[in-house]
Every structure is written in structure tokens, then in C-alpha cells.
N, C-alpha and C positions, 0 to 999 in steps of 0.2 A: 504494500500500500504506500502510496506517496502522499506527502503533504500532511498537514495537520487536520485530522478528521473533525476537529472542533471548530475550525475556521471555515464555516459553512458559507457557500456562495448561493445567492438566490438567482439562479439562471433565468427566472421568469422576467427579470428586469432588463435582460439583454435584448437589444434591437436585432433580432435574428434576421428580419427582412430589410433592415436598413442597408441601402446601397452605398458602397464606397469603392471607388475605382472600378465601377461596372459590375461588382459582385456583392451579393448579400453576405452577411456573416455566415449564414448556413452554407452558401455556395463556396465561400472561402475555406470553411472548415473541411467540407468533404473533398475539395480539390487537393487537399494535402494528405489524402488517404489512398493507399494502393490496395484496392479491393481485389480479392481473388474469388472468382465465381465458383466456389464449391461450398460444401456445408461445414468444413472443419478448419480451413486455413485461417491464420491470423490476417487481419487487415492492418498493414503496417502504416504507421504515421511517418510521412516523408517530409514533414515541415520541421520547424525548429524543435530542438530537444534540449532538455536540461543536461547538465554534466553527467548525471547518473542514468541517462537514457530514456527518460519519460518524455513523451510528446508534450509540447506546450503551445498554447493558442490564446490570443486575446480577442474575444468577441466585442463587437461594438457595444459600448455602454459600461464596460468594466475598465478599471484603471490599471489593471495588471494582468499578466498571463495566468492561465489556469492549466491544469493538467488535461491533455487532450482526452485521455481515457475517461476522466470524470465527466467531461462535456458529452462524450459519446453515450455514456450511461444515462445522463439526464435526457438527452434527445430521444433515446429509445424507451426509457422507463419512467421518466418524470423525476421529481425531486429526490435527492439523496437523503435517506433518513438521518435525523439528528443523531450525532455521536458516531456516525459511520463514515468510512472512507470507501473508496472503490479499489478492488483487488482484481487480479487476473487469474483465471483458472489455468491459463497457458504459461504463466510466469514470464511472459514476454512484455517488457516494460513499454515497448513502442506499439503494442497491439491496441487497437481501438474498436475491435469487433464487439458489438454489444453482447452477443451470446457468450463471449469469453470473460465478461465482467460481472462482478457481484459485489454487493454492499456488505460490509462486515465491520465489526468493531476492531479497535487496535489489538485487543487481547486475542480475538479470533484470528486476526492476521498473523500474529506472532506464533500461535499454535499451528497454523497452516504452514508457515515458514519452517518451523521445527520438524513437522511431519514430512516435509518434502526434502529435508536435509540441507536447507539453505540457511539455517540458523548458525550464527557464530562465524560467518565468513568475514575474514579480516578486511578492513577498509584499506584501500590503497593509500600509501603515505608518500610524502616527498615527491620526487620527480616521477614516480610511477603513476601519480594521480594525473588524470587527463587535463586538468585545469592548471597544472603547475607551470609557473613561468621561470622558476629558479631550480637549480640543481643543489644537491647536498654540498658540493664544493663552493657554490655561491654563498650558501648560508654560513658555512665555516669562515669564509672570507669576511662576510659582513660582521660576524661576531668578533673576529680578530681585530678588524678595524675599530670597532666600537670599544674594545678593551683598552685601546691606546688613547682614547679621548679623555681630556683632563677637565674641561669646563662644560657647563650647560650650553653655552653659545656654540662651542665646537660640536657638541652632540646634535644640536638642531641642524647645523650646517652639514654635518656628516649624513644625517638621515635624508636630507634633501638631495645631497650629491649621490648617495647610494640609490635612492629612489629613482632618480633620473637615469643613472647608469644601468639599473636592472629593469627599468620600465615598470616599477611598482610604486604604490603610494608610500610616502614616508611613514605613515601610521603602520603599514605592514612591516617596514624595516624595524620600527620600535617593537612590534610584537615578536619579531624574530630575535632581536637582541634580548628581550625579557623572557624568551622561551615560552611565550603563549602560543606561538606557531612554531612548527618544525621542532617539537619537543623530543621527537625520537632521535635527534642527533645532537 
């Protein structure tokens, strides 16, 4: 299950038939789905995806993206029950085929994960993570540079310089130095 099951979206407020660039939200949504014409195959989301592989889509009327599988569930079955999220029977995060989706609580999802042997899978860390801009060597370099700083002014300047050098926010550099990020090294 993706997302926070308690952060409920009221999809009825969406302008599904609002036309933008010649397509309604509904047409835009389904144009990003590769449907296979049989009874069993997944319908793959081919639009934007989150780093962990879930489809994402922003219908007209909402201020941020939503998971595509949750929207597909809503379009097929109506509102998502309070306290529930949408899970996949196929365990394919990019699948939006309504018959592969079901509503369940977080506890039910965790039980399903454990029963399918997907519980306890380690998360990718460091440069193995798909969204990483830095390597382990970069982090060690940043921490070494920071250890040589003597004043607060130098510290601020260093974070700016390293942020530009590695194309990351200076706040991210601070989190690396204080080991709030990249704790594993």
C-alpha cells in the first residue's frame, strides 16, 4: 500500500470532465495506461512515477499528485473507505487495473506483505537508492571538509560551496554533516 491511508482524498471534487490542452482529466488519466486486452494482465501506468515505482497523477482540481492506482480504484468502485488504502493483488506497484486493486487497512496490508514474503526487505541506502545524487565517497569528503571548519561563518560558506559543487541544497549538506542523512557511513 502506498501513501498514508488516513490522508483521504475526496475525488468527487475533481473536475474529471474539465478540458485542459484538449483533454479531460479522465482522458489524460487513461492515456497514461497501457491496457492489455485479456482478463489477467496488469494495466501498466506509463506516466510519471514516484521513486518507489507507484504511478502518480494530478487531476484537475487537486493541488498535488495522487497515486494512480488509488485514482483507478475510485473511478471503478467509488470512494475509498475511511482508514483504508489501496493495495495490489498482483504486487505490481505500477498496475492500475481495477480488478487487481483492493481496499484494506494498514494492518491488513502488513499481514499481506508478510504472507507473501515481502516483509523485512531492506531499503536501498546511499548510492544504491535511485534518487541519490551523491556517492559514499562524496559524503566522506563532505564530512572531512566540515571537520576542518573553525567558525560558524566558515560553516555557512562551506555548506553553500559544497551544495553548489554537488548540486544539492545546503540544508542537505548540514544533514549529512550531522549524520541525519547517510547514517550508514
